[in-house]
Every structure is written in C-alpha cells, then in structure tokens.
C-alpha positions as CSV (number, residue, x, y, z in Angstrom):
1,M,119.7,74.7,126.1
2,A,120.3,73.0,122.7
3,T,120.0,75.1,119.6
4,T,117.0,74.0,117.5
5,V,116.6,74.3,113.8
6,S,114.3,77.2,114.4
7,D,116.9,78.9,116.6
8,F,119.4,78.4,113.8
9,V,117.2,79.7,111.1
10,I,116.4,82.9,113.0
11,G,120.1,83.5,113.7
12,R,120.9,82.8,110.0
13,I,118.3,85.3,108.9
14,R,119.9,87.9,111.1
15,E,123.3,87.0,109.5
16,W,121.8,87.9,106.1
17,G,121.3,91.4,107.4
18,V,117.6,91.1,108.1
19,S,116.2,92.6,111.3
20,R,112.4,92.5,110.7
21,I,109.9,89.8,109.7
22,F,106.3,90.1,108.7
23,G,104.4,87.1,110.0
24,F,101.1,85.5,111.0
25,P,101.1,82.6,113.4
26,G,99.5,79.1,113.3
27,D,100.2,75.6,114.5
28,G,102.1,74.6,111.4
29,I,104.7,77.2,112.1
30,G,104.3,77.1,115.9
31,A,107.7,75.9,117.0
32,F,109.4,78.5,114.8
33,D,107.1,81.2,116.3
34,G,108.0,80.0,119.8
35,A,111.7,80.3,118.9
36,L,111.0,83.9,117.7
37,G,109.5,84.7,121.0
38,K,112.4,83.2,122.9
39,A,114.9,85.2,120.8
40,E,112.9,88.4,121.4
41,R,113.1,87.8,125.2
42,D,116.8,87.2,124.9
43,G,117.3,90.4,122.9
44,E,118.6,88.4,119.9
45,G,115.4,88.1,117.8
46,L,113.8,89.7,114.8
47,E,111.3,92.5,115.1
48,Y,108.1,90.6,114.5
49,I,105.4,92.6,112.7
50,R,102.0,90.9,112.6
51,P,99.4,92.5,110.4
52,T,95.8,91.2,110.0
53,H,96.3,88.7,107.1
54,E,99.0,86.6,105.6
55,E,98.5,88.3,102.2
56,I,99.4,91.5,103.9
57,C,102.5,89.9,105.3
58,A,103.8,89.0,101.9
59,L,102.8,92.4,100.4
60,M,104.6,94.2,103.2
61,A,107.7,92.1,102.8
62,T,107.7,93.0,99.0
63,A,107.2,96.6,99.7
64,Y,109.9,96.6,102.4
65,A,112.3,95.2,99.9
66,K,111.3,97.9,97.4
67,F,111.8,100.7,99.9
68,T,115.0,99.5,101.5
69,G,116.9,97.4,98.9
70,E,117.1,94.6,101.5
71,V,115.6,91.1,101.4
72,G,112.0,91.2,102.6
73,V,111.0,88.3,104.9
74,C,107.6,86.9,105.7
75,A,106.3,83.9,107.6
76,A,103.1,81.9,107.8
77,T,101.7,78.6,108.8
78,S,101.0,75.6,106.6
79,S,98.4,75.2,103.9
80,P,95.9,78.1,104.5
81,G,98.6,80.6,105.6
82,A,101.0,79.6,102.8
83,F,98.3,80.0,100.2
84,H,97.4,83.4,101.5
85,L,101.0,84.5,101.0
86,L,100.8,83.8,97.2
87,N,99.4,87.1,96.0
88,G,102.2,89.0,97.8
89,L,104.8,86.6,96.6
90,Y,103.6,87.0,93.0
91,D,103.9,90.8,93.5
92,A,107.6,90.2,94.4
93,K,108.1,87.9,91.4
94,M,106.5,90.2,88.9
95,D,108.3,93.3,90.2
96,N,111.7,91.6,90.6
97,Q,112.0,91.9,94.4
98,P,114.1,89.7,96.7
99,V,111.8,88.1,99.3
100,V,112.2,85.0,101.4
101,A,109.1,83.3,102.9
102,I,109.4,80.9,105.8
103,V,106.4,78.5,105.7
104,G,105.2,75.9,108.1
105,Q,104.2,72.3,107.2
106,Q,102.8,69.4,109.0
107,G,105.2,66.8,110.4
108,L,107.4,64.7,108.2
109,S,105.5,61.5,108.8
110,S,102.3,63.2,107.5
111,L,103.6,64.2,104.1
112,G,101.5,62.6,101.4
113,T,98.9,61.2,103.8
114,F,96.1,63.7,103.3
115,T,96.1,64.7,106.9
116,Q,94.8,68.0,108.4
117,Q,96.4,71.0,106.6
118,E,99.0,68.9,104.9
119,S,99.4,69.7,101.2
120,N,102.1,69.7,98.6
121,L,103.5,73.1,99.2
122,E,106.5,72.7,97.0
123,R,104.2,72.1,94.0
124,A,101.8,74.9,95.1
125,V,104.6,77.5,95.1
126,S,106.7,76.2,92.3
127,D,105.5,78.8,89.8
128,V,106.0,81.8,92.0
129,A,109.3,80.9,93.7
130,V,112.8,81.3,92.2
131,Y,113.7,78.6,94.7
132,T,111.7,76.3,97.1
133,Q,112.7,73.5,99.3
134,T,111.4,71.6,102.3
135,V,113.9,71.1,105.1
136,V,113.7,67.4,106.0
137,S,116.8,67.2,108.1
138,P,118.6,69.6,110.5
139,K,121.8,69.1,108.5
140,Q,120.1,70.5,105.5
141,A,118.8,73.7,107.1
142,Q,121.9,75.8,106.6
143,A,122.3,75.2,102.9
144,V,118.6,75.6,102.2
145,V,118.3,79.0,104.1
146,D,121.5,80.3,102.5
147,T,120.5,79.2,99.0
148,A,117.0,80.8,99.5
149,F,118.6,84.2,100.3
150,R,121.2,84.0,97.5
151,M,118.6,83.0,94.9
152,A,116.3,85.8,96.0
153,R,119.1,88.3,95.7
154,V,120.5,87.1,92.4
155,R,117.3,86.0,90.6
156,L,115.3,89.0,92.0
157,G,112.3,87.1,93.2
158,P,110.7,85.2,96.1
159,A,112.2,82.1,97.6
160,V,110.3,79.7,99.9
161,V,111.7,77.7,102.8
162,I,109.3,75.0,104.1
163,L,109.8,73.9,107.7
164,P,107.8,70.8,108.8
165,H,106.6,71.2,112.4
166,D,108.7,68.5,113.9
167,V,111.9,69.6,112.0
168,Q,111.4,73.1,113.5
169,S,112.2,71.8,117.0
170,M,114.9,69.3,116.2
171,E,118.4,69.9,117.6
172,M,120.7,71.7,115.2
173,P,124.1,70.0,115.0
174,E,127.5,71.5,114.2
175,L,128.3,70.7,110.6
176,A,131.5,68.8,109.8
177,P,132.9,67.5,106.5
178,E,130.5,64.8,105.5
179,N,129.1,63.2,102.4
180,W,125.8,64.7,101.2
181,V,126.1,67.6,103.7
182,S,126.6,71.1,102.3
183,R,128.3,73.7,104.5
184,S,127.3,77.0,103.1
185,S,127.9,80.7,103.8
186,A,125.6,83.6,104.5
187,V,127.3,85.8,101.8
188,A,125.5,87.4,99.0
189,P,127.1,87.3,95.5
190,S,127.8,90.5,93.7
191,T,125.2,91.6,91.1
192,S,127.4,94.5,89.8
193,I,127.6,92.9,86.4
194,V,129.3,94.8,83.5
195,P,128.9,93.6,79.9
196,P,132.0,92.9,77.8
197,R,133.9,95.9,76.5
198,D,133.0,95.1,72.9
199,D,129.3,95.4,73.8
200,I,129.9,98.6,75.6
201,L,131.5,100.1,72.5
202,K,128.7,98.8,70.3
203,A,126.2,100.5,72.6
204,A,128.1,103.8,72.4
205,E,128.2,103.6,68.6
206,I,124.5,103.1,68.4
207,I,123.7,106.0,70.8
208,N,126.2,108.3,69.2
209,A,124.7,107.7,65.8
210,G,121.2,108.8,67.0
211,S,119.9,112.3,66.8
212,R,116.7,111.7,68.7
213,V,117.5,109.5,71.6
214,T,115.0,108.4,74.3
215,F,115.8,106.6,77.6
216,L,113.0,104.5,79.0
217,V,114.0,104.1,82.6
218,G,112.6,101.4,85.0
219,H,112.8,100.6,88.6
220,G,115.9,98.5,87.9
221,S,117.7,101.8,87.5
222,N,117.4,102.6,91.2
223,G,120.7,103.8,92.5
224,A,121.8,104.8,89.0
225,T,120.2,108.3,88.9
226,D,123.5,110.2,88.4
227,E,124.6,107.9,85.6
228,V,121.3,108.1,83.8
229,L,121.3,111.9,83.9
230,K,124.9,112.2,82.8
231,A,124.4,109.9,79.8
232,A,121.1,111.7,78.9
233,E,122.9,115.1,79.1
234,L,125.7,114.0,76.9
235,C,123.6,112.6,74.1
236,G,120.7,115.1,74.4
237,A,118.2,112.4,75.3
238,G,114.7,112.7,76.7
239,I,113.8,110.5,79.7
240,I,110.6,108.6,80.2
241,T,110.1,106.6,83.4
242,A,108.0,103.6,84.0
243,L,105.3,104.1,86.7
244,R,107.4,102.4,89.4
245,A,110.5,104.4,88.4
246,K,109.1,107.9,89.2
247,Q,111.5,108.1,92.1
248,V,114.6,107.3,89.9
249,I,114.5,110.6,88.1
250,S,113.3,113.8,89.8
251,S,110.4,115.6,88.3
252,D,112.6,118.7,88.4
253,V,114.6,117.3,85.5
254,P,113.0,119.3,82.6
255,F,113.5,116.6,79.9
256,H,111.8,114.0,82.1
257,T,108.4,113.5,80.7
258,Q,107.1,111.1,83.3
259,Q,105.3,107.9,82.2
260,L,104.2,106.3,78.9
261,G,100.9,105.0,77.9
262,L,97.4,105.2,79.4
263,L,98.8,106.6,82.7
264,G,101.4,108.7,81.0
265,S,101.9,112.0,79.3
266,R,101.6,113.2,75.7
267,P,105.3,114.3,75.6
268,S,106.2,110.7,76.4
269,M,104.1,109.4,73.6
270,D,105.5,112.0,71.2
271,Q,109.0,111.0,72.2
272,I,108.3,107.3,71.3
273,A,106.7,108.4,68.1
274,G,109.7,110.5,67.1
275,C,112.8,108.8,68.5
276,D,115.4,107.2,66.3
277,T,117.2,105.5,69.2
278,L,115.5,103.8,72.3
279,V,117.5,102.8,75.3
280,L,115.7,100.7,77.9
281,L,117.3,100.8,81.3
282,G,116.2,98.3,84.0
283,T,112.7,98.0,82.7
284,N,110.3,95.3,81.6
285,Y,107.7,97.8,80.4
286,P,104.8,95.6,79.5
287,Y,102.7,97.6,77.1
288,A,104.1,96.8,73.7
289,Q,101.4,98.8,71.9
290,F,103.1,102.1,73.0
291,M,106.5,101.1,71.8
292,P,108.0,102.4,68.5
293,K,107.1,100.8,65.2
294,S,109.4,98.0,64.2
295,G,112.4,99.4,62.4
296,Q,111.7,103.0,63.5
297,A,114.4,103.1,66.2
298,R,117.6,101.3,67.0
299,G,117.1,99.6,70.4
300,I,119.4,98.8,73.3
301,Q,118.3,97.1,76.6
302,V,120.2,96.9,79.8
303,D,118.9,94.6,82.5
304,L,119.9,92.0,85.2
305,K,117.0,89.7,84.0
306,P,118.2,88.4,80.6
307,E,115.0,86.5,80.1
308,Q,113.1,89.8,80.0
309,M,115.2,91.5,77.3
310,G,114.2,92.0,73.7
311,L,110.5,91.1,74.4
312,R,108.7,94.4,73.9
313,Y,110.7,95.8,71.1
314,P,113.1,94.1,68.7
315,T,116.3,95.5,70.2
316,E,119.6,95.5,68.3
317,L,121.7,95.0,71.4
318,N,120.9,93.4,74.8
319,L,123.3,94.1,77.6
320,W,123.2,91.8,80.6
321,G,124.3,94.0,83.4
322,D,123.6,96.3,86.3
323,V,122.4,99.6,85.0
324,K,124.6,101.8,87.2
325,E,127.8,99.9,86.4
326,T,127.0,99.5,82.7
327,L,126.3,103.2,82.3
328,A,129.5,104.0,84.2
329,A,131.4,102.0,81.6
330,L,129.5,103.5,78.7
331,I,129.6,107.2,79.6
332,P,133.3,107.7,78.7
333,H,132.5,106.6,75.1
334,L,129.5,108.8,74.6
335,E,129.9,112.0,72.5
336,D,128.8,115.3,73.9
337,K,126.3,116.4,71.3
338,T,126.1,120.1,70.5
339,D,122.7,119.8,68.9
340,K,120.2,119.6,71.8
341,S,117.1,120.6,69.7
342,W,115.4,117.2,70.4
343,Q,115.8,117.5,74.1
344,Q,114.8,121.2,74.1
345,G,111.6,120.3,72.2
346,I,110.8,117.8,74.8
347,I,111.3,120.4,77.6
348,E,108.8,122.8,75.9
349,S,106.3,120.0,75.3
350,M,106.4,119.0,79.0
351,K,105.7,122.6,80.1
352,E,102.5,122.5,78.0
353,W,101.5,119.1,79.4
354,E,101.9,120.3,83.0
355,S,99.7,123.3,82.2
356,E,97.1,120.9,80.8
357,M,97.2,118.7,83.9
358,E,96.7,121.7,86.1
359,A,93.7,122.9,84.0
360,E,92.2,119.4,84.2
361,A,92.6,119.4,87.9
362,M,90.7,122.7,88.3
363,V,87.6,121.5,86.4
364,S,84.5,121.3,88.7
365,Y,82.0,118.5,88.3
366,D,78.4,118.2,89.5
367,D,78.6,114.7,90.9
368,G,81.5,114.8,93.3
369,V,85.0,116.2,93.9
370,N,87.4,116.1,91.0
371,P,89.8,113.3,91.8
372,R,92.5,115.1,89.8
373,R,92.1,118.1,92.1
374,V,92.8,115.8,95.1
375,Y,96.1,114.6,93.6
376,H,97.1,118.1,92.2
377,E,96.8,119.7,95.7
378,L,98.6,116.8,97.3
379,N,101.5,117.1,94.8
380,K,101.8,120.9,95.6
381,R,102.2,120.0,99.3
382,L,104.5,116.9,99.3
383,P,107.1,117.5,102.0
384,P,110.7,116.7,101.5
385,R,111.5,112.9,101.5
386,A,107.8,112.0,101.4
387,I,106.8,108.5,100.4
388,V,103.6,108.1,98.3
389,T,101.8,104.8,97.6
390,A,99.0,104.1,95.2
391,D,96.5,101.3,94.5
392,A,96.1,99.6,91.2
393,G,92.8,101.2,90.5
394,S,92.0,104.7,89.4
395,T,94.4,106.0,92.0
396,A,97.2,104.7,89.7
397,D,95.8,107.0,86.9
398,W,95.9,110.1,89.0
399,Y,99.2,109.1,90.6
400,G,100.7,108.8,87.1
401,H,99.2,112.0,85.8
402,H,99.6,114.4,88.8
403,I,102.2,113.2,91.3
404,R,105.7,114.5,90.7
405,L,108.3,113.0,93.0
406,R,111.2,115.4,93.6
407,E,114.7,114.4,94.7
408,G,114.7,112.3,97.9
409,M,111.1,111.3,97.6
410,L,109.9,107.7,97.1
411,G,106.8,106.2,95.6
412,D,105.6,102.7,94.6
413,L,102.7,100.4,93.9
414,S,102.0,96.9,92.8
415,G,103.4,97.1,89.2
416,R,103.2,94.3,86.8
417,L,100.8,92.2,89.0
418,A,98.7,95.4,89.7
419,S,97.1,93.8,92.7
420,M,94.3,95.7,94.4
421,L,94.8,96.8,98.1
422,A,98.6,97.0,97.9
423,A,98.6,100.7,98.7
424,M,97.9,100.1,102.5
425,P,100.5,97.4,103.2
426,Y,103.0,99.3,101.1
427,A,102.4,102.5,103.1
428,T,102.7,100.6,106.4
429,A,105.9,98.8,105.3
430,A,107.2,102.2,104.2
431,K,106.8,103.5,107.8
432,F,108.8,100.5,109.1
433,A,111.4,101.0,106.5
434,H,111.6,104.8,107.0
435,P,109.9,105.7,110.3
436,E,111.1,109.3,110.2
437,R,109.5,110.1,106.9
438,P,105.9,111.3,106.1
439,V,104.0,108.6,104.2
440,I,100.9,109.2,102.1
441,C,98.7,106.3,101.0
442,T,96.2,106.9,98.2
443,I,93.6,104.2,97.8
444,G,90.2,103.6,96.3
445,D,87.2,102.7,98.4
446,G,87.0,99.2,96.8
447,A,90.5,98.4,97.7
448,F,90.2,99.9,101.1
449,Q,87.2,97.6,101.9
450,M,89.1,94.6,100.6
451,L,91.7,94.6,103.3
452,G,92.7,98.2,103.8
453,M,90.2,98.7,106.7
454,N,91.9,95.9,108.5
455,E,95.3,97.6,108.1
456,L,94.2,100.7,110.0
457,I,94.1,98.3,113.0
458,T,97.7,97.3,112.2
459,I,98.7,101.0,112.1
460,K,97.0,101.6,115.4
461,K,99.0,98.7,116.9
462,Y,102.4,99.8,115.7
463,M,102.3,103.6,115.3
464,Q,104.1,104.2,118.6
465,R,107.2,102.6,117.2
466,W,107.6,105.2,114.5
467,E,109.8,108.2,115.1
468,N,107.4,110.3,113.0
469,P,103.9,108.8,113.3
470,Q,102.6,111.0,110.4
471,L,100.7,108.7,108.0
472,I,97.9,110.1,105.8
473,I,95.5,107.7,104.1
474,M,93.4,109.4,101.3
475,I,90.4,107.3,100.2
476,L,88.7,108.1,96.8
477,H,85.1,107.6,98.0
478,N,82.9,107.1,94.9
479,D,81.0,103.9,95.7
480,D,82.3,102.3,92.6
481,L,85.1,100.0,91.4
482,T,86.0,102.9,89.0
483,Q,89.0,101.5,87.1
484,V,87.1,98.3,86.2
485,S,84.0,100.3,85.3
486,W,86.0,102.4,82.8
487,E,87.8,99.2,81.5
488,M,84.4,97.6,80.9
489,R,83.5,100.6,78.7
490,T,86.7,101.3,76.9
491,E,88.1,97.7,76.4
492,D,84.9,95.7,75.8
493,A,82.2,98.3,74.9
494,N,80.1,97.0,77.8
495,P,77.9,99.2,79.9
496,V,78.8,99.3,83.6
497,W,77.2,96.4,85.5
498,S,76.1,97.8,88.8
499,T,75.7,94.4,90.4
500,S,79.5,93.8,90.2
501,Q,80.7,97.4,90.4
502,D,78.8,99.1,93.2
503,V,80.7,99.6,96.5
504,E,78.7,99.9,99.7
505,S,79.2,103.4,101.0
506,I,80.4,103.8,104.6
507,D,81.7,106.8,106.6
508,Y,85.5,106.1,106.3
509,A,86.4,109.2,108.3
510,G,84.0,108.0,111.0
511,Y,85.7,104.6,111.0
512,A,89.1,106.3,111.4
513,E,87.7,108.3,114.4
514,L,86.5,105.1,116.0
515,L,90.1,104.0,116.1
516,G,91.2,107.3,117.6
517,F,92.6,108.8,114.4
518,T,91.8,112.1,112.7
519,G,89.1,111.9,110.0
520,I,88.5,114.6,107.4
521,R,85.5,114.6,105.0
522,V,86.0,116.3,101.7
523,K,82.8,116.9,99.8
524,S,83.6,119.9,97.7
525,D,86.5,120.9,95.5
526,D,86.9,124.0,97.7
527,D,87.6,121.7,100.7
528,V,90.5,119.8,99.1
529,A,93.4,122.2,99.8
530,A,92.4,122.8,103.4
531,A,92.1,119.0,104.0
532,W,95.7,118.4,102.9
533,D,96.9,121.4,104.9
534,A,95.2,120.0,108.0
535,A,96.5,116.5,107.4
536,F,100.1,117.6,107.0
537,A,99.8,119.8,110.1
538,H,98.8,116.8,112.2
539,R,101.6,114.7,113.6
540,G,99.7,111.4,113.6
541,I,97.3,109.3,111.6
542,T,94.8,111.1,109.3
543,V,92.2,109.6,107.0
544,I,90.9,111.9,104.3
545,D,87.5,110.6,103.1
546,A,87.3,112.3,99.6
547,Y,83.8,112.0,98.0
548,T,84.9,112.1,94.4
549,S,83.2,111.7,91.1
550,K,83.3,108.2,89.5
551,N,82.6,109.7,86.1
552,V,85.8,111.7,85.5
553,P,87.4,109.9,82.6
554,P,91.0,108.6,83.0
555,L,91.7,110.0,79.6
556,P,94.9,108.7,78.0
557,P,97.3,111.3,76.5
558,K,95.9,110.6,73.1
559,V,92.3,109.2,72.8
560,A,92.5,106.3,70.5
561,F,89.6,105.6,68.1
562,E,89.0,102.3,69.8
563,F,88.7,103.9,73.2
564,A,86.2,106.5,72.0
565,K,84.2,104.0,69.9
566,N,83.9,101.4,72.7
567,T,82.9,104.1,75.3
568,G,80.2,105.3,72.9
569,L,78.9,101.8,72.3
570,A,78.8,101.1,76.0
571,L,76.7,104.2,76.7
572,L,74.3,103.3,73.9
573,K,73.8,99.9,75.5
574,G,72.3,101.5,78.6
575,D,75.1,102.4,81.0
576,P,73.5,103.4,84.3
577,D,76.0,106.3,84.6
578,A,75.7,107.5,81.0
579,A,74.5,111.0,81.8
580,G,77.3,111.6,84.2
581,V,79.9,110.0,82.0
582,I,78.9,112.2,79.0
583,R,78.8,115.4,81.0
584,D,82.1,114.8,82.8
585,T,83.9,113.5,79.7
586,A,82.8,116.5,77.7
587,K,84.2,118.9,80.4
588,S,87.5,117.0,80.4
589,V,87.8,116.9,76.6
590,V,86.9,120.6,76.2
591,T,89.5,121.5,78.9
592,E,92.1,119.4,77.1
593,G,91.3,121.1,73.8
594,V,91.4,124.6,75.2
595,E,94.8,123.9,76.8
596,R,96.2,122.5,73.5
597,V,95.1,125.6,71.6
598,K,96.6,127.9,74.2
599,G,99.8,125.9,74.0
600,A,99.9,126.2,70.2
601,L,99.3,130.0,70.4
602,H,102.1,130.3,73.0
603,L,104.5,128.4,70.7
604,G,103.5,130.7,67.9
605,H,104.1,133.8,70.0
606,D,107.6,132.5,71.1
607,E,108.5,131.7,67.5
608,K,107.7,135.3,66.4
609,D,109.7,136.8,69.3
610,E,112.8,134.7,68.5
611,D,112.8,134.6,64.7
612,G,111.1,137.9,63.9
613,K,108.5,136.1,61.9
614,K,105.5,133.9,62.5
C-alpha cells in the first residue's frame, strides 16, 4: 500500500522521539485519524489519548512537555476543533513549552470560499504559534513537520501544522534533489548555549562584588539544580523560586524561601528589599511591583528567551544562554565568600515563616474547613516522587504558601496564562508521563465544574494503563469563585457580586462514586488528616470533597495599604459575605501577629544566649 502524507507525518512524529498524542477526532482531520488507527493496528503508531475536549488535548500536551521535557503533541479537526485548542496552546506559549499541534482543514479547493468549517486557520493561530504552515503539497510535508518540531524546541512555544483533508490522503513521494523542494532532517538543534567568556567574567565580577546576593530561579532552570545550589553556596546567596519552579530547588534547602509576591513568603520579600545583587535564572517573573527599587541592586539575567530579558528590572548584564551551561562556566570564577551572614539571616527568617504558616493552618473557622489546613496536612504526607498540580484560583495561593516539594517531587500549574481548569488535565498528563508516581490534583469547585468533571471520565477510561493508578483529586468545595471574589475586593474595592460568583453546589464525592471511584467528604478540620491518610492508603482514584470556607483571606506576606483599604471599602458597600470575611480575616491577622511576636521573642532569646546580652 502506498504511503500517504498522513502515514509519513505519523512516522516523522515518531522519529522526533514522540510516542503519544492527545487528540480529538473530526471530519477535517479524518484521514489522519484513519492513518493513526492503521498504524496502531500495525504496531507502529502513536499512543492516542482522547480526553473529552480539544482544549484539554492542548493543555495535556503542554503539561506533558512540562513533566517530561519532550515535545507535547496534540491534534484536532478544522475550525471548531482548532479554535478549542487555542487556550492550551497559549498556555504553552506563555510558559515557554515546546508543543506541536496537528490541525485539520477542509480540502484545498475550498480555501477562501466560505464553505462549511473552512476558515483562515493560519491567521487564527498566528499570534500563538512560533511557526504555522498549511501543507498544500505532499513534497512540502517533510520540511513543514521538521520545521515545526525544530521551532517548537528552539523557540520554546507551540507550532501548528495544518493538513487539508485531501492532502492528508495524498501519496507521499520519495524526495529527490529538485527546485523548490526542501529535504529536511528530524534532528533537533542544541540549545546548550553558553555566553561569551567576557560576559561570564563580567557576571562573576558583579556577583563577587555583592554582599547580599539573591537568586530568583524560574522553571527555565530545570535540570540545573546542582549548578544553582553550588553557585548560591559559594556566594552566600538566598534563593527564591518562581511558583512554577518549586521543583527546581528542594524545600529542604534552608536558604530557599519559596515564592515571591502575593503567593509567596515574607522572607522572599525581605530578600528583595535587602539584596544588593539580583540574579534572575530562567525566569520571566511577571510581577514587577515586587522587584527591587531601581538602582538598589545590580542585576543579571540568564535566559534562552532574549526578548524576555531586562523587562522586569533594569538589569546590568543579560546573558543569552542555557542556565545549566552558563552556571557551569560561571562557577569557577565565583569567590567562596567567608561571610555568610546574609544567607544565615535568610535561614532564620524562613524558620519563622514556616512556623507562621503552620499556625495559620491550624486556625478553625465557623463557616467551613480551613483550606490552609487541607494543604498543610497534604504537605506533611506527600510521598516520595509525588506530583502535585494546582489550579489558577485560590488553590494557587495555598499551593504557594503550604506545599513544599522535596527532592524528586514535581509540581506545576498554568503559570503566566493562569488558565482555570488546568489542574485536571495537568494531573492526567502527569500520570501518562510518569505512570508509576502518585499524583495529587488540587482544584477549586469552579474550575472542576468548568471541565474537570469531564476529565474524571477520561481518568476512568485510561487508569488501567497506569502502573500505579493512584490519583487523588482534592476539590475545594465552597460554592464560590473564591479567587475572583477576593480580587474584586482587594483590587477594585467592589463587594462580591453573587450573580457572577456563586457556584452551584453538588455532591462531588457522590459524583466520583457514580464513576466507581472512592469519594471522601471532609466537613470538619478534624476530618482533614484522616481523609488524606485514607486517600494515600487507596491504590486507585480518590476524590476528596473538602467543604472549605470561602472567607479565609489569601493574605499576602505583607498586607499593603491598598489591599486593606480596598477590602474595607468593598465591605462597606454591602458585600454579602462581609460578616464572614471580617471574622475570618480577623482570626488570620491575629494569628499572624502572634506568630511574629513569638518569632521576635525567640530571636531575642537566641541573641542573649549567644552574646551574653540582650
């Protein structure tokens, strides 16, 4: 049988090291789907994973790229399918992940004629894609597919290959030397880029001159953990990680102060306020308001995305390079500083912060389970090599404040796009990427209703393929779009608008039980620990339906005047949850204050012991 364009594309995808594709069928991609089926029967195909929605396909491909370091691949039909992919493809673009989307199109003769499901897909995806091309001739297919994979790898973003329906089933010829025909290779270029020696020496000079050095480490530092730690130890630096980089530096590193900003820690904010040298490593940290004042610190940035350097802080030196290789070249030129007082202060400050977080988690509220308690108890029980996902709502707050990923653990979420509902497709993709590992999905009820409920069906369909089927989905059940409710108060001084914010309550544990899974209802703080124990004891799918308070404030490490003022104004305007917000916020603030006083007294006691005077 002759090899078709679809047969060739499938084989070429395999040559690029891809074994799995996340897709949803349709007539516009029908011939390609047929070829996938034939390849599967012949034992030469791709593992085809079909979730319940094309948006999930793209989010799963993005998550798969994050959890494996490979190129994620998704497929969908023409117009409606392609448009549904966009949210997940934007997630790949904004979090710098290599993804290739294979998208169907109506036949060549239909292009530009306004026929059924024919649209200008190249124009539609032009903003999101690092490369997009319609294959209009079989002789073009090889170069287009190879270019898409190369661009996704090097430009760190999504590439889109559009296959018209009739082209999909055309015969694929052997390519020979011919004008206008490119013969390409399925070989990825190296991205192990090292800046020039003069720039390396300049970076060393800047770091060596600093006495209060801080490293802000992003997801682009994956694979460079040893180098980051070695450099930090030499120069006595503190380490802050971006939310998506929790996994890069273990929480066991005592001078790692976790995140910065609203979802971060006070020691991280103190580092930024006090540092004289800031080194940004593989991060496009977007919240410029939390960066040092201009001129306060000398800045260096290392990144593979030159267009994203020097944007958040006026850096003195921008190094276009891979973090691991750049640090390897830099380390021999760093001085081993004997004065580690800056780093030691950070260590002590972080101990206080962890005590404060535990105290906040142990507060009891009258209107539901403390969501902090749910995450605190989870963190205590995370098994080795666990993978944790979070949503972009209030789960991200508690994930940032309470989850501590130890060595070998992974965690992620939709970062710069901060798309709702990503926690479920991320968790499912994590099980395909690492079927032997336990995976914990933490998601809000609003996001779970958006598309997460559908994905429990996908999990039921595929769980038998996983070596270890343990997957725990924890739902914060508070009948409210909580993150947005708090944003309405703190950002715009508006009272919560129940018409937009209320989430219809359902029995999520019962829904899980309908699908044959284990459902656990948590309605008291005293139930939290036992629920996690039961979930981790179950080798299967568990849904924890946690009835949590929606009024526990996601307090930032330092409450800004604007935050407090806007919240007060919102409550004065008739916020329907005003009484609960005032009561729960008061408890949180009092707990925070008590812990800070205890920390100060502890420091004073230590100083007297060491110095013999107060």
